[in-house]
C-alpha positions as CSV (number, residue, x, y, z in Angstrom):
1,X,12.0,-13.9,-7.4
2,X,12.6,-10.1,-7.1
3,X,9.5,-8.0,-7.8
4,X,11.0,-4.7,-6.8
5,X,14.5,-3.4,-7.1
6,X,15.4,0.2,-6.0
7,X,18.9,1.6,-6.6
8,X,20.3,4.9,-5.5
9,X,16.8,6.5,-5.5
10,X,16.8,10.3,-5.1
11,X,13.8,12.6,-4.9
12,X,14.0,16.4,-4.8
13,X,11.6,19.3,-4.3
14,X,13.1,22.4,-5.7
15,X,16.6,22.7,-4.3
16,X,15.8,20.4,-1.4
17,X,16.7,16.7,-1.4
18,X,14.0,14.7,0.3
19,X,15.2,11.2,-0.4
20,X,18.9,10.3,-1.2
21,X,20.7,7.2,-2.2
22,X,17.9,4.7,-1.2
23,X,18.5,1.2,-2.3
24,X,16.7,-2.0,-1.5
25,X,14.9,-5.0,-3.1
26,X,11.8,-7.0,-2.3
27,X,11.0,-10.5,-3.3
28,X,7.7,-12.1,-4.2
29,X,5.7,-12.8,-1.1
30,X,7.9,-10.6,1.1
31,X,6.6,-7.8,3.4
32,X,9.2,-5.0,3.7
33,X,8.5,-2.2,6.2
34,X,10.0,1.3,5.9
35,X,10.1,2.4,9.5
36,X,10.7,6.0,10.6
37,X,9.3,9.1,12.3
38,X,7.0,11.5,10.6
39,X,8.9,13.5,8.0
40,X,11.7,10.9,7.6
41,X,10.9,10.5,3.9
42,X,9.3,7.0,3.9
43,X,6.0,8.2,2.4
44,X,8.0,10.0,-0.3
45,X,9.8,6.8,-1.1
46,X,6.4,5.0,-1.6
47,X,5.1,7.8,-3.8
48,X,8.2,7.6,-6.0
49,X,7.8,3.8,-6.3
50,X,4.2,4.4,-7.3
51,X,5.2,7.0,-9.9
52,X,3.4,9.8,-8.0
53,X,6.5,11.8,-7.3
54,X,9.2,12.3,-9.9
55,X,12.6,10.6,-9.5
56,X,15.6,12.9,-9.7
57,X,18.2,10.1,-9.8
58,X,18.5,6.4,-9.5
59,X,16.4,3.6,-10.9
60,X,13.2,1.7,-9.9
61,X,12.5,-1.7,-11.4
62,X,9.0,-2.7,-10.4
63,X,6.3,-5.0,-11.6
64,X,3.3,-3.1,-12.9
65,X,0.6,-2.3,-12.2
66,X,1.3,-1.2,-8.6
67,X,-1.5,-0.9,-6.0
68,X,-1.3,1.8,-3.4
69,X,-3.3,2.3,-0.2
70,X,-3.0,5.9,1.1
71,X,-3.0,6.9,4.7
72,X,-6.4,8.5,4.5
73,X,-7.9,6.0,2.1
74,X,-9.2,8.6,-0.5
75,X,-12.3,6.6,-1.2
76,X,-14.8,8.4,-3.5
77,X,-17.3,9.9,-1.0
78,X,-20.4,9.6,-3.3
79,X,-19.9,5.9,-4.3
80,X,-20.6,2.7,-2.4
81,X,-17.7,0.6,-1.1
82,X,-18.5,-1.9,-4.0
83,X,-18.3,0.8,-6.7
84,X,-15.1,2.2,-5.2
85,X,-13.5,-1.2,-5.8
86,X,-14.8,-1.9,-9.4
87,X,-14.5,1.6,-10.8
88,X,-10.8,1.6,-11.8
89,X,-10.7,-1.9,-13.4
90,X,-13.6,-0.9,-15.7
91,X,-12.8,2.7,-16.5
92,X,-9.0,2.6,-16.5
93,X,-8.2,-1.0,-17.3
94,X,-11.2,-1.5,-19.6
95,X,-12.3,-4.8,-18.0
96,X,-15.9,-6.0,-18.5
97,X,-18.1,-4.5,-15.8
98,X,-19.8,-7.8,-14.8
99,X,-16.4,-9.4,-14.3
100,X,-15.0,-6.3,-12.4
101,X,-18.1,-6.2,-10.1
102,X,-17.8,-9.9,-9.3
103,X,-14.1,-9.6,-8.5
104,X,-14.9,-6.5,-6.3
105,X,-17.5,-8.5,-4.4
106,X,-15.0,-11.4,-3.9
107,X,-12.3,-9.0,-2.6
108,X,-14.7,-7.3,-0.1
109,X,-15.8,-10.7,1.2
110,X,-12.3,-12.0,1.5
111,X,-11.3,-8.9,3.5
112,X,-14.3,-9.3,5.8
113,X,-16.4,-6.3,4.6
114,X,-18.7,-8.1,2.1
115,X,-21.7,-7.0,4.1
116,X,-20.7,-3.4,3.8
117,X,-20.6,-3.3,0.0
118,X,-23.5,-0.9,-0.3
119,X,-22.2,1.5,2.4
120,X,-20.9,4.9,1.5
121,X,-17.4,5.8,2.9
122,X,-18.8,8.0,5.7
123,X,-20.8,5.1,6.9
124,X,-17.7,2.9,7.4
125,X,-15.5,2.6,10.5
126,X,-11.8,3.3,10.1
127,X,-11.0,-0.4,9.9
128,X,-13.8,-1.0,7.3
129,X,-12.6,1.9,5.2
130,X,-9.0,0.5,5.4
131,X,-10.2,-2.8,4.1
132,X,-12.2,-1.3,1.3
133,X,-9.1,0.7,0.3
134,X,-7.1,-2.5,0.2
135,X,-9.7,-4.2,-1.9
136,X,-9.6,-1.3,-4.3
137,X,-5.9,-1.5,-4.6
138,X,-6.0,-5.3,-5.2
139,X,-8.8,-5.0,-7.8
140,X,-6.2,-4.2,-10.5
141,X,-4.3,-7.4,-9.5
142,X,-1.0,-5.7,-8.7
143,X,2.0,-7.9,-7.9
144,X,3.2,-5.2,-5.6
145,X,1.1,-3.4,-2.9
146,X,2.3,-0.2,-1.3
147,X,0.8,1.0,2.0
148,X,1.3,4.4,3.6
149,X,0.8,4.5,7.4
150,X,-2.0,1.9,7.3
151,X,-2.6,1.8,11.1
152,X,-3.2,5.6,11.4
153,X,-6.9,5.2,12.0
154,X,-7.0,1.8,13.6
155,X,-7.3,0.7,17.2
156,X,-4.9,-1.9,18.6
157,X,-7.3,-4.9,17.8
158,X,-7.7,-3.7,14.2
159,X,-4.0,-3.3,13.8
160,X,-3.6,-7.0,14.7
161,X,-6.3,-7.9,12.1
162,X,-4.5,-5.8,9.5
163,X,-1.1,-7.5,10.2
164,X,-2.8,-10.9,9.7
165,X,-4.4,-9.7,6.5
166,X,-1.0,-8.5,5.1
167,X,0.6,-11.8,6.0
168,X,-2.2,-13.7,4.2
169,X,-1.7,-11.5,1.1
170,X,2.0,-12.1,1.2
171,X,1.2,-15.8,1.4
172,X,-0.6,-15.4,-1.9
173,X,2.7,-14.3,-3.5
174,X,2.1,-10.5,-3.3
175,X,5.0,-8.2,-2.5
176,X,4.1,-5.6,0.1
177,X,6.0,-2.4,1.1
178,X,4.6,-0.6,4.1
179,X,5.6,2.9,5.4
180,X,4.9,3.2,9.1
181,X,6.1,4.7,12.4
182,X,4.3,1.9,14.3
183,X,7.0,-0.4,15.7
184,X,4.6,-2.9,17.2
185,X,2.7,-3.3,13.9
186,X,6.0,-3.6,12.0
187,X,7.1,-6.5,14.3
188,X,3.8,-8.2,13.8
189,X,3.8,-8.3,10.0
190,X,7.3,-7.6,8.5
191,X,9.7,-10.0,7.1
192,X,12.3,-7.2,7.0
193,X,12.4,-3.7,8.5
194,X,14.3,-0.8,6.8
195,X,14.9,2.2,9.1
196,X,14.5,5.6,7.3
197,X,16.0,8.8,8.7
198,X,16.4,12.1,6.9
199,X,15.5,10.5,3.6
200,X,18.1,7.7,3.8
201,X,18.0,4.0,4.9
202,X,20.3,3.8,7.9
203,X,19.7,0.3,9.2
204,X,17.9,-2.9,8.3
205,X,16.7,-5.8,10.4
């Protein structure tokens, strides 16, 4: 079942075209990696899919809501890991707080950071912060998860752990789209790799 369908996507900033004629689809339970060097346009594609950057042309059909994990996590510095996870479900999606807190706890435990629930973001390692950010994105129960350069702050061992986590999430019928320049990580987790250069998809594997 197709969860994401992108056709002839174009993103502009002023007179400059950042992304042009990008088309691809992703099925339920599939991990698609957008692979390319810094500045290739892959992060802009993700932001457009998440509705953070305006689309100049083309169409995006995507199941909502969408969860996004940013490169630098963007956790709220003055809130515990636990509160970072349950805050949006309560204040944005109006879910009962008790229910949201319980789900946040379950997510943190499932991602191996349940014992860090009370920690503030500056007390977390890069890998722990990454997992809290994933839990926060999953807290709204998105069918599609977008991840921008998820290995940027991880050592090689943690990259392997993250690849295993993503494969597990895909096995739970989530569709995952990852933007990365890390070829080894892409090989470890992707069902399909799309190569992005100059804002266009030039090859797929």
